[in-house]
C-alpha positions as CSV (number, residue, x, y, z in Angstrom):
1,M,74.1,-30.6,-3.6
2,Y,72.0,-30.6,-6.8
3,K,69.9,-33.4,-5.2
4,K,69.2,-31.2,-2.2
5,I,68.1,-28.4,-4.4
6,I,65.8,-30.6,-6.5
7,V,64.3,-32.1,-3.3
8,G,63.6,-28.6,-1.9
9,I,61.9,-27.5,-5.1
10,V,59.7,-30.6,-5.1
11,I,58.7,-30.0,-1.4
12,A,57.9,-26.4,-2.2
13,L,55.7,-27.4,-5.2
14,I,53.8,-29.9,-3.1
15,A,53.1,-27.3,-0.4
16,I,51.9,-24.7,-3.0
17,T,49.7,-27.4,-4.6
18,S,48.2,-28.4,-1.3
19,L,47.4,-24.8,-0.4
20,Y,45.8,-24.2,-3.8
21,I,43.5,-27.2,-3.4
22,A,42.6,-26.2,0.2
23,C,41.6,-22.8,-0.9
24,K,39.5,-24.2,-3.8
25,Q,37.7,-26.5,-1.5
26,S,37.1,-24.0,1.4
27,P,33.4,-23.3,1.8
28,K,34.1,-20.0,3.6
29,T,35.7,-18.2,0.7
30,K,32.4,-16.7,-0.4
31,T,29.1,-16.1,1.4
32,E,26.2,-17.9,-0.4
33,I,23.4,-15.4,-1.4
34,F,19.8,-16.8,-1.4
35,T,17.7,-14.7,-3.8
36,V,13.9,-14.5,-3.9
37,N,11.9,-12.8,-6.6
38,M,9.0,-10.7,-5.4
39,G,6.5,-8.6,-7.3
40,H,4.9,-5.2,-7.0
41,I,1.8,-4.4,-9.0
42,G,0.6,-0.8,-9.0
43,P,-0.1,2.3,-11.1
44,L,3.3,3.8,-11.8
45,T,1.8,6.0,-14.6
46,G,-1.8,7.3,-15.1
47,E,-4.2,9.3,-12.9
48,T,-3.6,7.2,-9.7
49,A,0.2,6.9,-10.2
50,I,0.9,8.8,-7.0
51,Y,-0.3,5.8,-4.9
52,G,1.8,3.2,-6.8
53,N,4.9,5.4,-6.7
54,W,4.4,6.1,-3.0
55,E,4.4,2.4,-2.4
56,K,7.5,2.0,-4.6
57,E,9.4,4.5,-2.6
58,G,8.7,2.6,0.6
59,I,9.6,-0.7,-1.0
60,E,12.9,0.6,-2.4
61,L,13.9,2.1,1.0
62,A,13.2,-1.2,2.7
63,L,15.3,-3.1,0.1
64,S,18.1,-0.6,0.6
65,D,18.0,-1.0,4.4
66,L,18.0,-4.8,4.1
67,S,20.9,-5.0,1.6
68,S,23.1,-3.1,4.0
69,A,22.1,-5.2,6.9
70,D,22.2,-8.8,5.4
71,S,24.3,-10.1,2.6
72,S,22.9,-13.7,2.8
73,L,19.4,-13.0,1.6
74,K,18.5,-10.8,-1.4
75,L,14.9,-9.8,-2.2
76,N,14.5,-8.9,-5.8
77,V,11.3,-6.8,-6.4
78,I,10.0,-6.7,-9.9
79,H,7.8,-3.6,-10.4
80,E,4.8,-3.9,-12.9
81,D,2.8,-0.9,-14.0
82,D,-0.9,-1.6,-14.3
83,K,-1.9,2.0,-14.9
84,G,-4.7,1.4,-12.4
85,E,-6.5,-0.8,-14.9
86,P,-7.8,-4.3,-13.9
87,T,-6.9,-5.9,-17.2
88,L,-3.3,-4.8,-17.0
89,A,-3.1,-5.9,-13.4
90,V,-4.2,-9.4,-14.5
91,S,-1.5,-9.5,-17.2
92,A,1.0,-8.3,-14.6
93,I,0.2,-11.0,-12.0
94,Q,0.2,-13.7,-14.6
95,K,3.6,-12.7,-15.8
96,L,5.0,-12.4,-12.3
97,I,3.8,-16.0,-11.5
98,S,4.6,-17.8,-14.7
99,S,7.8,-16.0,-15.8
100,D,9.3,-14.6,-12.6
101,H,8.1,-17.3,-10.2
102,T,7.2,-14.9,-7.4
103,P,5.7,-16.5,-4.3
104,Y,4.9,-13.1,-2.8
105,I,3.4,-10.1,-4.6
106,I,2.9,-6.6,-3.1
107,G,-0.3,-5.2,-4.6
108,A,-2.3,-4.3,-6.2
109,T,-2.7,-0.7,-5.3
110,L,-6.4,0.0,-6.1
111,S,-9.3,-2.1,-4.9
112,S,-10.5,-2.9,-8.4
113,T,-7.1,-4.1,-9.5
114,T,-6.6,-6.1,-6.3
115,L,-9.9,-7.9,-6.7
116,A,-9.0,-8.7,-10.3
117,C,-5.8,-10.3,-9.2
118,A,-7.0,-12.1,-6.1
119,P,-8.6,-15.2,-7.8
120,I,-5.3,-15.7,-9.8
121,A,-3.3,-15.5,-6.6
122,E,-5.6,-18.0,-4.9
123,K,-5.5,-20.5,-7.8
124,N,-1.7,-20.4,-7.9
125,K,-1.2,-20.3,-4.2
126,V,0.7,-17.0,-4.3
127,V,0.5,-14.3,-1.6
128,L,-1.1,-11.0,-2.7
129,I,-0.6,-8.3,0.0
130,T,-2.0,-4.9,-0.9
131,P,-0.5,-1.9,0.8
132,S,-3.4,0.5,0.0
133,A,-6.5,-1.1,-1.3
134,Q,-9.5,-0.8,1.0
135,S,-12.7,-2.4,-0.4
136,P,-14.6,-4.6,2.0
137,K,-14.8,-7.2,-0.8
138,I,-11.1,-7.9,-0.4
139,S,-11.8,-9.4,3.0
140,E,-13.6,-12.2,1.3
141,A,-11.3,-12.5,-1.8
142,G,-9.4,-15.6,-0.6
143,D,-6.9,-17.0,1.9
144,Y,-3.9,-15.7,-0.1
145,T,-5.0,-12.0,-0.2
146,F,-4.0,-9.7,2.6
147,M,-4.7,-6.0,3.4
148,L,-2.1,-3.8,5.1
149,F,-4.3,-0.6,4.9
150,V,-7.3,0.1,6.9
151,S,-10.5,-1.3,5.3
152,S,-13.3,0.9,4.1
153,S,-15.5,-0.9,6.6
154,I,-13.5,0.8,9.3
155,E,-12.8,4.1,7.6
156,G,-16.5,4.5,6.9
157,K,-17.1,4.6,10.6
158,Y,-14.6,7.3,11.1
159,L,-16.2,9.3,8.3
160,A,-19.6,8.8,9.9
161,N,-18.3,10.0,13.2
162,L,-16.9,13.1,11.4
163,A,-20.4,13.9,10.1
164,D,-21.7,13.4,13.6
165,S,-19.2,15.8,15.0
166,F,-20.6,18.6,12.7
167,H,-24.1,17.7,13.8
168,L,-25.1,17.0,10.1
169,K,-28.7,16.1,9.6
170,S,-28.5,15.4,5.9
171,V,-25.7,14.5,3.4
172,A,-25.1,13.8,-0.3
173,M,-22.5,11.6,-1.8
174,I,-20.6,11.9,-5.1
175,T,-18.7,8.7,-5.8
176,V,-16.4,7.2,-8.3
177,N,-18.0,4.1,-9.8
178,N,-15.5,1.4,-8.9
179,D,-14.9,-1.1,-6.1
180,Y,-13.2,1.5,-3.9
181,G,-15.8,4.2,-4.2
182,M,-18.9,2.0,-4.1
183,G,-17.5,-0.1,-1.3
184,L,-17.0,3.0,0.9
185,Q,-20.4,4.4,-0.1
186,K,-22.1,1.2,1.0
187,V,-20.4,1.4,4.4
188,L,-21.5,5.0,4.8
189,E,-25.1,4.1,3.9
190,T,-25.2,1.8,6.8
191,E,-23.5,4.2,9.2
192,M,-25.8,7.1,8.2
193,S,-28.8,5.0,9.0
194,H,-27.4,4.1,12.4
195,R,-27.0,7.9,13.1
196,N,-30.4,9.0,11.6
197,I,-28.6,11.2,9.1
198,K,-30.6,11.4,5.9
199,I,-28.9,10.7,2.5
200,L,-30.5,13.1,0.0
201,N,-28.4,12.2,-3.0
202,E,-26.1,9.4,-4.2
203,E,-24.5,10.6,-7.4
204,S,-21.8,8.4,-9.2
205,F,-19.4,9.0,-12.1
206,E,-17.0,7.0,-14.2
207,S,-13.3,7.3,-13.4
208,N,-12.4,9.2,-16.6
209,N,-15.1,11.8,-16.1
210,K,-14.1,15.5,-15.9
211,D,-17.4,17.3,-15.8
212,F,-19.5,16.8,-12.6
213,R,-21.9,19.7,-13.0
214,T,-24.9,17.5,-13.7
215,Q,-24.4,15.6,-10.5
216,L,-23.5,18.7,-8.5
217,T,-26.5,20.6,-9.7
218,K,-28.8,17.9,-8.4
219,I,-26.9,18.0,-5.1
220,K,-27.2,21.8,-4.9
221,Q,-31.0,21.6,-5.3
222,S,-31.2,19.2,-2.4
223,K,-29.3,21.5,-0.1
224,P,-27.5,18.9,2.1
225,D,-25.7,19.8,5.2
226,G,-22.7,17.9,4.0
227,I,-21.2,16.3,0.9
228,F,-19.0,13.2,0.9
229,M,-16.6,13.1,-2.0
230,L,-15.6,9.5,-2.4
231,A,-13.0,9.5,-5.1
232,Y,-9.3,10.0,-5.9
233,P,-7.4,13.3,-5.8
234,T,-7.7,14.2,-9.6
235,D,-11.5,13.7,-9.4
236,I,-11.9,15.5,-6.1
237,A,-9.8,18.5,-7.2
238,N,-12.1,19.0,-10.2
239,I,-15.2,18.4,-8.1
240,L,-14.1,21.1,-5.7
241,L,-13.5,23.6,-8.5
242,Q,-17.0,22.9,-9.8
243,I,-18.6,23.1,-6.3
244,Q,-17.0,26.5,-5.9
245,G,-18.2,27.6,-9.4
246,L,-21.8,26.5,-8.6
247,G,-21.7,28.3,-5.3
248,I,-22.6,25.2,-3.2
249,K,-22.5,25.9,0.5
250,S,-22.2,22.6,2.5
251,H,-19.6,20.9,4.7
252,L,-17.2,19.0,2.5
253,L,-15.9,15.7,3.7
254,A,-13.4,13.2,2.2
255,P,-11.6,9.9,2.8
256,D,-7.9,9.5,3.3
257,A,-7.3,9.3,-0.5
258,F,-7.9,13.1,-0.4
259,E,-4.5,14.0,1.0
260,A,-2.3,14.6,-2.0
261,D,-0.4,17.7,-3.1
262,E,-2.2,17.8,-6.4
263,I,-5.4,18.7,-4.5
264,I,-3.9,22.0,-3.3
265,K,-2.1,22.6,-6.7
266,T,-5.3,22.1,-8.7
267,A,-8.1,23.1,-6.5
268,G,-6.4,26.0,-4.7
269,S,-8.8,28.0,-2.6
270,A,-11.6,25.6,-3.4
271,A,-10.0,23.0,-1.2
272,E,-10.0,25.3,1.9
273,G,-12.0,23.9,4.8
274,V,-12.4,20.3,3.4
275,V,-12.3,17.9,6.3
276,Y,-11.1,14.3,5.9
277,V,-9.8,11.3,7.9
278,Y,-6.3,9.9,7.7
279,P,-4.4,7.0,9.3
280,I,-2.1,8.0,12.1
281,L,1.6,6.8,11.9
282,P,2.6,5.7,15.4
283,N,4.9,7.8,17.6
284,Q,7.5,5.1,18.0
285,E,11.3,4.9,17.6
286,L,11.1,2.5,14.5
287,T,8.7,4.9,12.7
288,K,10.9,7.9,13.6
289,S,14.0,6.2,12.4
290,V,12.6,5.1,9.1
291,S,11.0,8.5,8.6
292,E,14.4,10.1,8.9
293,A,15.9,7.7,6.5
294,F,13.0,8.3,4.1
295,K,13.4,12.1,4.2
296,S,17.2,11.7,3.7
297,K,16.6,9.5,0.6
298,Y,13.7,11.4,-1.0
299,G,13.8,14.9,0.5
300,K,10.2,14.8,1.8
301,D,8.1,13.5,4.7
302,M,7.0,9.8,4.7
303,N,3.3,9.2,4.4
304,V,1.2,6.1,5.3
305,Y,1.4,4.7,1.8
306,N,5.2,4.8,1.9
307,A,5.1,3.1,5.3
308,T,2.9,0.2,4.2
309,G,5.1,-0.3,1.1
310,Y,8.1,-0.5,3.5
311,D,6.3,-2.9,5.8
312,A,5.3,-5.2,3.0
313,V,8.9,-5.9,2.2
314,K,10.1,-6.2,5.9
315,I,7.3,-8.8,6.5
316,A,8.4,-10.9,3.6
317,Y,12.0,-10.7,4.7
318,T,11.2,-11.8,8.2
319,I,9.1,-14.7,7.1
320,I,11.5,-15.9,4.5
321,K,14.4,-15.8,7.0
322,K,12.2,-17.9,9.4
323,L,11.3,-20.4,6.8
324,R,15.0,-20.8,5.7
325,G,16.0,-21.2,9.4
326,E,13.5,-24.0,9.8
327,G,14.5,-25.7,6.6
328,K,11.2,-25.1,4.9
329,S,10.8,-24.1,1.2
330,V,9.9,-20.5,0.3
331,T,6.5,-21.0,-1.2
332,G,3.4,-18.9,-1.3
333,E,1.6,-21.5,0.8
334,N,4.3,-21.4,3.6
335,I,4.5,-17.6,3.5
336,K,0.7,-17.4,3.7
337,N,0.6,-19.7,6.8
338,E,3.2,-17.5,8.5
339,L,1.3,-14.3,7.8
340,Y,-1.7,-15.6,9.7
341,K,0.6,-16.3,12.6
342,L,2.0,-12.8,12.8
343,K,1.2,-11.1,16.1
344,D,2.0,-7.4,16.6
345,F,4.8,-7.5,14.0
346,P,6.8,-4.2,14.5
347,G,5.7,-2.3,11.4
348,V,6.5,1.3,10.5
349,S,2.8,1.8,10.0
350,G,2.1,0.3,13.4
351,P,1.9,-3.2,15.0
352,I,0.7,-5.7,12.4
353,T,-1.6,-8.6,13.1
354,F,-3.9,-10.1,10.4
355,D,-7.4,-11.4,11.3
356,K,-9.0,-14.5,9.8
357,N,-9.8,-12.6,6.6
358,G,-6.2,-11.4,6.1
359,D,-7.1,-7.8,7.1
360,V,-4.8,-5.8,9.3
361,T,-6.5,-5.2,12.6
362,E,-7.8,-1.7,13.2
363,R,-5.6,1.3,12.6
364,P,-6.4,4.6,14.4
365,M,-7.4,7.6,12.2
366,E,-7.5,11.3,12.9
367,N,-9.5,14.2,11.5
368,R,-7.6,16.6,9.2
369,V,-8.5,19.8,7.4
370,V,-7.1,22.0,4.6
371,K,-6.2,25.3,6.2
372,D,-4.2,28.1,4.6
373,G,-3.3,25.8,1.7
374,K,-1.9,23.1,3.9
375,F,-3.1,19.7,5.2
376,Q,-3.3,20.0,9.0
377,K,-4.7,18.1,12.0
378,L,-8.2,19.4,12.8
């Protein structure tokens, strides 16, 4: 009897041991997670911080959407604050490449910071995809630099058409002295000449300037039909207040950078009647769905900068999944090659295709105006 009991115990121990070994060796006990570090370079503080933080909101929403949909691939975005300064942007990209080993970087936000980073991305074969920079110089910055936002070379044509629609015969320009402002001014110079609109003044200022009365006094004396304000919201808000103070009576025109709540808060009635151009978010189910999720998460409407930040993440995710499925390594070079192959990628900001320069193909824009203290379609 004792022998039977001992034999039973031994058999039971063998069964338990076999089951334990099987569980230890089973490859299905836990899903393997493949993690890729990505970077985001933008002004999260400073005078242009609204743009960097708008991008960040879109990026974070996309990461949230992806984490709930796929547990096998994790994108880890490392945010770097360049305060809108090229030297800090250079330090940021060097850190992201050398320490964080990122093959794909979203940024930079401004044209000047993007152009400062582009040679480093090119040298290290790392993708640099900017959600918002617009300078035409970026088109020639290298094979690894891409633009998701409409280029100034395109926006300048819309602005010129706007001047045409008001039958302006003469204009003046007051422009921030950086790659963004001067790039857009150069495009407008060409477009004005094509339309026989005379440029009476081209006044520039440094980005930290607060007093524009010297430039505006010269413009007032010339009496232009219209004034192009080619700058960022903080600058334009102060320009508008000083235009109002000097009693200048001209049509006031601005690029898409104009649409920011601080314009209304700071300039108040001085912003009434300003006309500007702005990219149109498409009327499609994807955009509607993401817009609803954005409003639920942040309590406000999604803008085009949020949308391009979102798209920058979804593009990376799609390409990385494709590379993994094909057994290819996730490198900047392989991601770059796939970006040039994209055709009408379903983006929240619209279908995405990059041309040979890495620029997104044309985005439609519409005319808008400040009326009754609100941004409205003209």
